[in-house]
C-alpha positions in Angstrom: 28.7 -42.1 13.0 27.5 -44.3 9.9 25.2 -46.3 12.2 23.6 -43.4 14.1 22.3 -42.0 10.4 20.9 -45.3 9.7 19.1 -45.8 13.0 18.0 -41.7 12.7 16.8 -42.5 9.3 15.0 -46.0 9.8 13.5 -44.5 13.1 11.8 -41.6 10.9 10.7 -43.8 8.0 9.2 -46.0 11.1 7.6 -42.9 12.9 6.2 -41.9 9.4 4.6 -45.1 8.7 3.2 -45.4 12.5 2.1 -42.5 12.5 0.5 -41.9 9.1 -3.3 -41.5 8.7 -5.3 -43.5 6.4 -8.8 -43.9 5.6 -11.1 -45.8 7.8 -14.6 -46.6 6.9 -17.3 -43.9 6.1 -14.9 -41.1 6.4 -14.5 -38.3 3.4 -12.0 -39.3 0.5 -8.3 -38.8 2.4 -6.0 -36.8 0.4 -2.9 -36.0 2.2 -0.4 -35.2 -0.7 3.1 -36.4 -1.3 5.2 -34.5 1.2 5.0 -36.1 5.1 3.8 -33.6 7.5 3.4 -30.6 4.9 1.0 -32.2 2.9 -0.6 -29.8 0.5 0.9 -27.0 2.8 2.7 -25.1 -0.5 -0.1 -25.6 -2.9 -2.8 -24.6 0.1 -1.3 -21.2 1.1 -0.5 -20.2 -3.0 -3.9 -20.5 -4.0 -6.3 -22.4 -2.0 -9.2 -21.8 -4.2 -7.2 -22.8 -7.2 -6.7 -25.9 -5.1 -10.0 -26.6 -3.4 -11.4 -26.5 -7.3 -9.0 -29.2 -8.2 -9.8 -31.1 -5.3 -13.3 -30.9 -5.6 -13.0 -32.5 -9.3 -11.1 -35.0 -8.0 -12.9 -35.9 -5.0 -16.2 -34.6 -5.3 -18.0 -32.0 -2.5 -16.2 -33.9 0.5 -13.2 -34.2 1.2 -10.3 -34.6 3.6 -6.4 -32.9 3.1 -3.5 -33.0 5.1 -2.0 -29.3 5.8 1.2 -28.7 7.7 0.3 -32.0 10.2 -3.6 -30.8 10.6 -6.5 -32.8 8.8 -9.0 -30.6 7.0 -12.6 -31.9 5.9 -13.6 -29.5 3.6 -17.4 -29.4 2.4 -18.2 -27.6 -0.6 -22.0 -28.5 -0.7 -24.3 -25.7 0.0 -27.3 -27.5 1.0 -25.3 -29.6 3.5 -24.1 -26.2 5.2 -26.7 -26.4 7.8 -25.3 -29.4 9.3 -21.8 -27.7 9.8 -23.3 -23.9 10.9 -25.8 -25.6 13.2 -23.7 -28.2 15.4 -22.3 -25.9 18.3 -21.6 -29.5 20.6 -19.4 -31.7 18.2 -17.9 -28.5 16.3 -16.4 -25.7 18.0 -15.9 -22.0 16.3 -14.1 -20.3 19.2 -10.9 -22.5 18.9 -9.5 -21.9 16.0 -10.6 -18.2 16.3 -8.2 -17.8 19.0 -5.2 -19.4 17.5 -5.9 -16.6 14.5 -6.3 -13.8 17.1 -3.0 -15.0 19.0 -1.0 -15.3 15.8 -1.9 -12.5 13.8 -2.8 -9.8 16.7 -0.5 -11.2 19.3 -4.4 -11.3 21.6 -5.7 -12.9 23.9 -9.5 -12.0 25.0 -11.2 -14.3 27.8 -14.6 -14.5 26.3 -14.8 -13.9 22.4 -18.5 -15.1 22.5 -19.5 -11.8 24.6 -17.4 -9.9 22.6 -19.8 -11.0 19.7 -22.6 -10.2 21.5 -21.3 -6.6 22.3 -20.6 -5.9 18.5 -24.4 -7.0 17.8 -26.0 -4.9 20.2 -23.7 -1.8 18.8 -24.3 -2.5 15.0 -28.0 -3.0 15.3 -31.5 -0.9 15.9 -30.4 2.8 16.9 -27.0 2.3 17.3 -26.5 1.0 13.7 -28.9 4.5 12.8 -26.3 6.5 14.8 -23.3 5.0 13.2 -25.0 5.2 9.7 -25.5 8.8 10.3 -21.4 9.7 11.1 -20.4 7.5 8.5 -22.3 9.8 5.8 -20.9 13.0 7.6 -17.7 11.8 7.7 -17.6 10.6 4.0 -19.3 14.3 3.2 -16.6 16.1 5.4 -14.0 14.0 3.6 -15.2 14.3 -0.2 -15.4 18.2 0.5 -12.1 18.7 2.2 -11.1 16.9 -1.1 -12.9 19.0 -3.4 -11.2 22.2 -1.6 -7.9 21.0 -3.0 -8.7 21.0 -6.3 -9.0 24.0 -8.9 -12.9 24.2 -10.5 -12.6 21.7 -13.3 -9.8 20.1 -12.6 -9.0 16.2 -13.5 -7.3 14.3 -11.0 -5.5 11.2 -11.5 -5.3 8.2 -8.9 -5.5 4.8 -8.6 -9.2 3.6 -7.6 -7.9 0.7 -4.8 -6.1 3.7 -2.7 -8.5 5.9 -3.5 -11.5 3.9 -2.5 -9.2 2.1 0.3 -8.1 5.8 2.0 -11.7 7.7 1.6 -13.7 4.4 3.2 -10.9 3.8 5.7 -10.9 7.7 7.0 -14.4 7.9 7.3 -15.1 4.3 9.1 -12.3 5.2 11.5 -13.6 8.4 12.4 -17.0 7.4 12.8 -16.0 4.4 15.0 -12.3 5.4 17.3 -12.8 9.2 16.3 -13.4 11.8 19.2 -13.2 15.6 19.4 -9.2 14.8 20.3 -8.9 12.4 17.3 -9.9 14.6 14.0 -6.1 15.5 13.4 -5.8 14.8 9.6 -2.0 14.5 9.9 -3.1 11.8 12.8 -5.5 9.9 10.8 -3.1 9.8 7.8 -0.4 8.0 10.1 -3.5 5.5 11.6 -4.2 4.8 7.8 -0.3 4.5 6.8 0.1 1.6 9.6 -3.0 0.3 9.1 -1.5 -0.6 5.3 1.3 -2.1 6.2 -0.1 -4.2 8.6 -2.8 -5.5 6.5 -0.1 -5.9 3.6 1.4 -8.5 6.4 -1.8 -10.0 7.8 -1.9 -13.2 5.8 1.6 -14.2 6.6 1.3 -13.2 10.2 -1.8 -16.0 10.2 0.6 -18.5 8.3 3.2 -17.8 10.3 5.5 -17.2 7.4 6.8 -14.0 7.6 10.6 -13.4 6.9 12.7 -11.9 9.4 12.3 -8.1 8.1 8.8 -8.7 7.7 8.0 -9.7 11.2 10.0 -6.5 12.2 8.0 -4.4 9.8 4.8 -5.9 11.2 5.7 -5.4 14.6 6.4 -2.1 14.7 3.6 -1.4 12.9 1.0 -3.2 15.4 3.0 -1.5 18.3 2.2 1.9 16.3 -1.3 0.9 15.9 -1.6 -0.2 19.8 -0.6 3.4 20.7 -2.6 5.1 18.3 -5.6 3.5 18.8 -5.2 3.7 22.6 -4.5 7.0 23.7 -3.7 7.7 27.4 -7.2 10.0 27.6 -9.0 6.8 26.7 -8.6 5.1 29.8 -9.7 7.8 32.0 -13.4 8.0 31.9 -13.5 11.5 32.9 -11.5 12.7 30.2 -13.2 10.6 27.2 -16.5 10.5 25.3 -18.7 7.7 26.9 -20.6 7.9 24.2 -18.3 7.0 21.7 -18.0 3.7 20.1 -14.1 3.2 21.3 -14.7 4.4 24.7 -17.7 2.0 25.2 -15.8 -0.8 23.6 -13.2 -0.1 26.2 -15.6 -0.2 28.9 -16.6 -4.0 27.5 -13.1 -5.0 28.0 -13.1 -3.4 31.1 -16.1 -5.4 32.4 -14.6 -8.5 31.0 -11.4 -8.3 32.9 -9.3 -7.6 30.2 -5.7 -6.1 31.1 -4.8 -2.3 29.5 -2.1 -4.3 27.3 -4.7 -6.7 25.9 -7.3 -3.8 25.5 -4.7 -2.2 22.8 -4.4 -4.8 21.1 -8.0 -5.8 20.8 -8.7 -2.2 19.4 -6.6 -3.1 16.5 -8.6 -6.5 15.8 -11.5 -4.2 15.6 -10.4 -1.6 13.4 -9.4 -4.7 11.0 -12.6 -6.4 11.3 -14.4 -3.0 10.8 -12.4 -1.3 8.4 -10.4 -4.0 6.0 -12.9 -5.2 3.7 -15.4 -2.0 3.0 -12.7 0.0 0.9 -11.5 -3.6 -1.3 -15.4 -4.0 -2.1 -16.0 -0.7 -2.8 -12.6 -0.7 -5.2 -14.2 -4.0 -6.8 -17.7 -2.2 -7.4 -16.5 0.7 -9.4 -14.0 -1.2 -11.0 -16.9 -3.4 -12.3 -19.0 -0.5 -13.0 -16.0 1.3 -15.5 -15.2 -1.6 -17.1 -19.2 -2.6 -17.8 -20.6 0.6 -19.3 -24.2 -0.6 -19.5 -24.0 -1.6 -15.5 -22.7 1.8 -14.5 -25.6 3.1 -17.2 -28.0 1.3 -14.8 -26.7 2.3 -11.9 -26.7 5.9 -12.5 -30.1 5.9 -13.8 -31.3 4.7 -10.5 -29.2 7.3 -8.9 -31.2 9.7 -10.9 -34.6 8.5 -9.7 -33.9 8.7 -6.5 -33.0 12.6 -6.4 -36.0 12.9 -8.8 -38.3 11.2 -5.8 -36.6 13.6 -3.0 -37.2 16.6 -5.6 -33.6 18.3 -4.6 -30.1 17.3 -4.6 -29.4 13.3 -3.1 -26.5 15.1 -1.3 -29.0 16.4 1.3 -31.6 13.7 1.7 -29.1 10.9 1.2 -29.3 8.1 4.3 -33.1 8.7 4.4 -33.7 8.1 0.5 -31.2 5.1 0.6 -32.9 3.7 3.7 -36.3 4.2 2.7 -36.6 3.9 -1.0 -35.9 0.4 -3.5 -32.2 0.2 -5.3 -32.6 -3.4 -6.8 -30.0 -2.6 -9.3 -27.5 -1.6 -7.2 -28.0 -4.0 -4.8 -27.6 -6.6 -7.5 -24.5 -5.0 -8.4 -23.3 -5.8 -4.8 -24.4 -8.9 -4.6 -23.0 -9.8 -7.7 -19.6 -7.9 -6.6 -19.4 -9.5 -3.4 -20.2 -12.9 -4.9 -17.1 -12.5 -7.3 -14.3 -11.1 -5.0 -15.7 -12.4 -1.5 -13.5 -15.1 -0.2 -13.7 -16.0 3.7 -13.5 -19.5 5.2 -15.9 -20.8 7.7 -13.8 -23.2 10.0 -14.5 -25.2 12.8 -12.8 -27.7 15.1 -14.4 -31.2 15.8 -14.3 -31.5 19.6 -15.8 -34.8 19.3 -16.6 -37.6 16.9 -19.4 -36.9 14.6 -21.5 -38.1 12.1 -21.9 -35.5 9.4 -25.2 -36.1 6.7 -25.3 -34.5 3.7 -28.5 -33.3 1.8 -27.2 -36.3 -0.5 -28.1 -39.2 2.2 -24.5 -40.1 2.6 -23.0 -40.0 6.0 -19.7 -39.5 6.9 -17.5 -39.8 10.2 -15.5 -36.4 11.2 -12.2 -37.5 13.8 -12.1 -35.6 16.9 -9.1 -33.2 16.5 -10.1 -32.2 13.2 -11.1 -29.1 11.4 -14.0 -28.9 9.3 -14.0 -25.8 6.6 -16.6 -24.3 4.2 -15.3 -22.1 1.3 -18.4 -20.1 -0.1 -16.1 -18.9 -2.4 -15.8 -22.1 -4.6 -19.5 -23.3 -3.8 -21.6 -21.9 -4.1 -20.2 -18.4 -5.3 -18.3 -19.5 -8.3 -20.3 -23.2 -8.6 -21.2 -23.1 -12.5 -24.1 -25.5 -11.9 -25.2 -22.5 -9.6 -24.4 -19.5 -11.6 -24.0 -19.6 -15.0 -20.7 -18.6 -16.2 -19.6 -17.6 -12.6 -16.1 -16.1 -13.5 -18.2 -12.9 -15.3 -19.3 -10.0 -13.5 -23.4 -9.7 -14.3 -24.9 -6.6 -12.5 -28.3 -8.2 -13.3 -27.3 -11.9 -12.0 -29.6 -11.1 -9.0 -32.6 -9.4 -10.4 -35.9 -11.0 -12.0 -36.9 -9.8 -15.3 -39.4 -7.5 -13.6 -36.6 -5.7 -11.6 -37.2 -7.6 -8.3 -34.7 -9.1 -6.5 -33.7 -12.6 -7.6 -33.5 -15.0 -4.8 -34.1 -18.5 -6.7 -31.0 -20.8 -7.5 -30.7 -24.5 -7.5 -28.0 -27.3 -7.5 -28.5 -30.8 -8.3 -32.4 -29.8 -8.8 -32.9 -28.5 -5.2 -33.3 -25.1 -4.5 -30.8 -23.5 -2.5 -31.0 -21.3 0.6 -27.1 -20.3 0.5 -26.5 -19.6 -3.1 -24.4 -16.8 -2.2 -22.4 -16.3 1.1 -20.1 -13.1 1.5 -21.2 -12.4 5.0 -20.8 -16.2 6.2 -24.0 -17.6 7.8 -25.9 -18.9 10.7 -25.1 -17.5 14.4 -21.7 -16.4 13.4 -22.6 -14.5 10.6 -20.7 -11.2 10.4 -22.4 -9.0 12.6 -21.3 -5.5 10.9 -22.9 -6.2 7.8 -25.8 -3.6 8.0 -23.2 -1.2 8.9 -20.4 -2.3 6.0 -23.4 -2.1 3.5 -24.5 1.1 4.5 -21.1 2.7 4.3 -20.2 0.9 1.0 -23.9 2.4 -0.3 -23.3 5.7 0.8 -19.7 6.0 -0.5 -20.6 4.9 -4.1 -24.0 6.9 -4.4 -22.1 10.1 -3.4 -19.0 9.6 -5.3 -21.3 8.9 -8.4 -23.7 11.8 -8.1 -20.8 14.4 -7.3 -17.8 13.1 -9.2 -17.2 12.6 -12.8 -15.0 9.1 -12.7 -13.8 7.5 -15.8 -10.9 5.1 -16.4 -7.6 6.8 -17.8 -7.3 3.7 -20.6 -10.3 2.9 -21.8 -10.1 -0.5 -22.7 -8.4 -1.6 -19.0 -9.7 -4.3 -17.1 -10.1 -4.9 -13.1 -6.7 -6.2 -12.1 -6.7 -10.0 -10.7 -6.3 -10.9 -7.1 -3.9 -11.5 -5.0 -4.5 -15.3 -4.1 -2.5 -14.9 -0.8 -6.0 -13.3 0.3 -7.9 -16.4 0.2 -9.8 -16.8 3.3 -9.2 -13.5 4.8 -12.6 -11.7 3.8 -12.7 -9.6 0.4 -10.2 -9.7 -1.8 -7.4 -7.7 -2.8 -6.1 -6.6 -6.4 -2.8 -7.8 -7.3 -2.4 -4.5 -8.9 -4.6 -1.0 -9.5 -7.0 0.3 -11.9 -6.1 3.8 -12.9 -8.8 6.7 -12.7 -8.9 10.2 -13.8 -12.0 11.9 -11.7 -13.5 15.6 -11.0 -15.8 17.1 -9.2 -18.9 18.0 -10.7 -19.9 22.2 -11.0 
């Protein structure tokens, strides 16, 4: 028994030594961590922004770290991002995406690129205009229902995050998944409740770190959503609205040869992609306005100016007004909000050895099988060389002194193409950007023109972020911000 243990220990030690990786010539700095195989997994999972900021200070703008047996090369020089974004030969987007889809949504699609192409058609041109108009209708209807439940002049109290998430989710859900058969408020509320449960466990699903009870809860919420998002009548062409976004997507999946079970799961993926970020973004934006009175005043003045331009209530001309009139103050506030709170990864898998050229003139070798990761939240968004006091909210950061949009930002004396990347960049940038911006903009302008909104505690500040959400789009708060509101007479 003793010798068995000795041989086992020696074998493991020799295996670690044999399979241990070392930095080779022309490769980025290698930081494996002190734990075999795991490497930096714990720190990476707990607060990846803090971890990568520390690695950047230690190694510079490019380095390779070990996480759960994977070697990830992180590039944090925005002047060099095109070398990754524009390479579709040595660097593959789909491999990592398929792994995440299967792990998080139990979904396998045969051709994700075709799915992306379909999304582009549905979120641009005439289709976008129709979706934005429908979104406005549902936002108005939901607020009218809320107003009907209040007495004249009555103040109501709520958590701002819950309020924003609930209203924008329900409006977005009805816009994309709603038909004459799915406007029941009870059903919409049930979808929202199940979605919030699923979304709360999404990061652990993606990282395969769910506890036993959490896994059970996640599975139950997934199954509920699959059934609610794919009712029996949806698969019957004669008994469905063929012009709806939901039915059009189902037909697209059918043409791609996706079976009915996977079609259900794909609906949940699209629900999360289209509705998982708008509510949190609106929360942060309104939270910053409420805690920065000068910013709130500037946005309200812009809203009053739009009302005067239309010589009437903004409510009656909202979509046309927002599409045809300049709103530089609001646009700057939104860009600043996303700079501070949008934190998605851009990941590629190295499918063949590659020499990566940097803007500095240096070249680094990337190994086949590794991953390359850009994390724009750390750089450019929170880089003090690019944005002065980057942790501070400045509503006019993206405004020139004459009130026009500011687009000139620099790093190392070189003007940046990428100075703020909440939507990603290149061919794989978020295809739903225009729809998301339109929905958030409509929501905020309706809210501020129809409601009196104030903090319950005038000294309150926006809550800190939940660090587990880094890498998954919009960050979410670790608490809420209590507000009170009433409808204007």
